[in-house]
C-alpha positions, 0 to 999 in steps of 0.5 A: 499500499502506498504512503498516500493510500495508508494516510487516507485509510488512517484519516478514514479510521480516525474520522470513524473513530471520532464518529463512534466516540461522538456517537458514544458520548451522544448516546450516553448523554441521551441515555443519561437524559432519559434515565436521570429524571426517573431516578430518586431525588437527591433529597430521598438519598438522605432519607432512606428508612429501614423497616424497623419493627415496633418494639414494646418495653416495660418502664424498666426497659424489659422487652415484652413485644416486637411486631413486624414482618422484618426483624431489624437491629440498625447499627451505625458504621462505628458499631460494625466490627471491622472483620464483619465489614471485611467479610462482606468486602471479600464476599461481594465487593473487594474493590469497594473503596477504590471504584466510584460505584461501578466496577468496570472490570466486573461489568466487562466480565459480566459482558463476556459471559453474556457474549459467550453463553448467551445468558444474562446473569446478575454479575458485576454488581457492586455493594453501591449497585446492590444498595441501589437495587435493594432500595429503589429498584426490583430484582427484575433481570433486564438491561433497563434495570441494569442501566438504571442500577448503574446510574443510580449507584453513581449518584449515591456515590456522589451524595453519600460517603463510602461509610454511609453507604456501607452502613445503609447496605449492611442495615438493609440487605436481606439475610434470610429468615426475616432478618434484614441487616447484620444486626438482626442476622446476628441475633436470629442465627446466633443470639448475640450482638454482632460484636460478640460474633466469631470471624467464622460467624461473621463470614457465614452472615456475609455469605448469605446475600448471594442466596439467602434461602439456599445458603441459609444455615437453618435450611441447609447447613452444608451449603452454609458451610461451603459459602462460609468457607469461600468467604473465609478464603477470600478474606485470607487471599485479601490479607484481612485474616492470617493463616491461624485465623483462617484455620481456626474459623474454617474448623468452627462447626455450624452452630446457628439456630433460630433465636426468636426475639427475646421477650424478657417479661411475658405481657402479651396482652399489653403488647397487643394493646399497644400494637392496636393503638399504634395501628389505629393511628399509623396503619402499616407504618406501625410495623416499619417505622421503628417505633419504640414504646415504653409502657407503664408496666413494672416488670417485677409486678407484671411477673407477680401478676402472671404467676398469681393469676395462673396459680389461682386458676390451676388451684381452682382446677385442682379443687375440681378434679382431673378432666382426663387426658388431653389427647392419646397417641395413635394406636400404632405408636403404643408398641413404639412407646413401649420399646423406645419411649423417647423415639422420634415418632413419640417426641413428634407427637409432643412437639405438635402440642407446644407448652401453654404458659409453662405447662409441658406435654408429656406421654404416660408410660404407666400409672400406679397408686404411688408413681406416675411415669411420663415421657417428656422431650427431656426423657422419662420423668417419674412423679411421686404420689404427692404430684398427682394426688389431687387428680383422685385417680381410682379404678374408674378414673385413671390414666393409661399408657399413651395418654397425653397429659401436662406437667408443670414445675412447681418450685423444684418439683414437677406436678401433674396439671391440666390446661384450665377450662376456667379463666381469669383476669388481673389488672393493677393500677397506680391510683395516683395517675392511672398507670397500669402496673400489671395486666393479665387478660387470661391464662395464656395469650396464645390460647386466644387473645381476648383481653378479659381485663378490657373486653369482658363485661361480667356481673360485678356482684357485691363489688358494687356495694361500696358505691351504694354505701357511699351514696348513703354516706353522702345522704347523711347516713353514717357507718353507725346507721342501723338497717335491717337484715331480714327477708323481704319480698318484692311482688309483681303486679303482673305475674306472682311467679316473677315475685323477687325474694332476694337473700343472703348467700348462706340463707341466714339473717342477722336482724338490725345491723350497722352499715359498717358491719353489713359491708364487712359481712356483705349482707345483701338484704341490708344493701337492698334496703339501703338502695330503697332508702337512698333511691335507685336514681340517686344511686345510679347518678352517684355511681356514675361519678366513679366512671361507670356508664349510668345507662348500664346500671340497672334502673331497679333494686337489683343494682344494689346486689351488682347486677350490672356488668363491668370489666375488671378495668372499669372496676380498677378505675372505680376503686382507685377513687377510694385508694387516691382520696377521691379523685377520678383518674384515667387508666393508661398504659403507654408512657412514651413513644420514640420513632425510628430516629430516636425522637420522642413523639409522645410523652403521657401527661396523665391527670394526677390525684392530689389530695393535699391540693384542695385540702382545707386546714385541719380542724380540731376534733371535739368530744361530743359529750364534753365539747373539748378538743381530742387528739386523734391517734394514727396506728403506730404502724402506719404512716400517712400517705405522702403528698406529691413532691411538687405541687400539681398545677390545676390543669394537671389535677384529676377531678375530685368526685368524692369528698375527702370525708366520704372517702375516708369513711368508706375506706375505713369500712372496706378496711374492715372487709379485709380484717374481720369480714369476707376477706379476713385472710388478707390479714396474713399479709401483715399490713394495716393499710389494705382494704377491699371488697369481695364479690360473687355474682348470681349462682357463683358465676363470677368471683371477684376481689377489688382491693387497694392500698394508697399506692396500688389498686388491683382487681382479680376476676375468675369465671368461664368465658361462657358464663356458668356456675363455678361450683358451690363455695367458689365465692370471691373470698376463695377463688379470687382473694388468694390470687390477689394476695399472692400478687400483693406479697410481691408488689408491695414488698419494700413499700411503706404502709400508708393511709390517707390522712384523716380530713377534718369534718369527722368526729370520733364517738362512742355508740350503742352497737345495737341502736347505733346511737350516741352514748357517753365514752366509756359506757359498758358495751359501747363501741367507737365509731367515726362519723361526719361531724354534721351527722352525729347520731341521736343520744341513746334512748335504749330503743332500737329503730326496729324495737327491742334490741335485745330481741331483734329476731322477734321483730323480724319473724 
């Protein structure tokens, strides 16, 4: 070829190259102009939000619940261990800190594969490109998506530092088993924080992004090990770990297994209440925006409530006998049971019946009068007679090999038990502000999430009497007022069969009684006569002060015996008025909420009971006979309730609904219930600052105890979800009071005894116990009583309001 021809060819080639270059640049610019408007805004790059689940805690920082389809535990870059970062670089992008978001060499390799095999493979993606795809794009394999991924990666690299990119990537990447991010993966697979993982464990997690399902150690330990060893070899080749560390990590066995979110305190009913409330306000964002809710629950008291309710229901079950085996092994497995009790086939049958509130399933091997042998997932267990004597086994009621039963650990020993058919509810509030201290809505939330504390309206029985008696006190009656405990019939003008004949529980009558005694002993007929004297409409109106819905209070005399139906929470709120000195508080259970950035978005500001805020100066008490001031001693073991540390602003005060004088009187009468009345067993707690009221509804269908101190009000309820009698003798004092006492033993441990200070407007008097009338101090047979200063009884004239006080029965019959 001549020189001229060569020059011509050269010029043509140069021109062609220039044309191609211009075309390439032009094409790139056109492509860029088409893609860039479709990419997220610059601002959104700084607002990448992680789907962090809702977490719910007690007030002392114990986890009680987690809600969200994704498990996440976001970490800052500073919290990421260096070996963990290196493991991901080795597995995914060892040139991460060198390229500008796109690894040209990697893309070239992917292009060669495409050209030689004709297959489109997801190759050459850098960590930045993966982040772009995971945050903004889909996993669709197409050239369009890849082009967007490249441009978006470049844009991310211009807006964020390498450390910020890694932080986002390692917090967002899906690592299998609902785990998003390395923090969650460490918890899910190893139950530890990332900082406490070994190099081998970090390498295992770093090997998951490529195929989180296929290489998951929970699904395929062999594949997970192969992938881990590949990551370790890459770390070694890149100089991240030395020979010794490489060999040690490679030799580690695969120990991963699923670690569910560690709930530290069982309070599922409250956790669900929180979830429902947040969902009502935030919708699906509840599960992704990283809300952290601190409740008002006290972890120690919540655990005590769990134990008290479950113990009370199991005690009821034992009083009423064994219900029989829960299920039986298939007949084909009986031979296997005899030959190999702990065979996998038998254990599979147990695994199909998960524990219920600590009650473990077991298969019966044999039963003799003195020994019960069962198989559990931990092997064969032998129970002595003392562990199953309550079941009353005999020739007709027995257990056979293959029967599936439940056992529970009681103290250091195992005991035969059964899942209760009866149900219960327990709630405790701080009466000063309404904060829920403990709440258990049933035996086990996972048997059914029906919350009996807030959703079950049950007849309150005698639990309504204190509100009726307080209405009587407000009408001018006193604890010394006499009412008749005697039969009464209310006739029907329509049908004689509809005549109402209320009676007392044991069918006996005591004649004329003081109100204080009638409440302590829960006399139904006195209560009916009190309601007659006070008036039904006045009773309903007065009771509404305690937060009750008047429309749900019967407009007839049955209201006196508690025919109204209320939830345990409504009862607790009402009794809190007695406990706090006369104020109506609003129960609440959420103390504060922070969002995913740690910013507090809610802080509770409950209305506070403040007895000292509106208390008038004390007036001297006068002896009604001499007219001289008298000292009113306080019990030596009890101190007056402490006032708030700081004055409560008027706008922060709960409304007063009960005069302090009336509150003091009814509280003293309810104190008698627990010292000499239907809940006298409460005395064994050794405290003199407790009060309350037992309650039993018609046919012993519901058993209650509503009790309180000045710092804690607690309500216990026992009954069947489908109302039916609990059984003869299963009254509030037997079925509910022990549960309440078990709780209070723990809840009030270390809490000083306190009583509300005695307000002015009350006078100590001596009375004739038969007539309730005033006598001189020191009169033989007289009793001391405290009454409203402006409602002193008349002087005693020896005449009972119902005739001869020495023969009251003659006036009744």
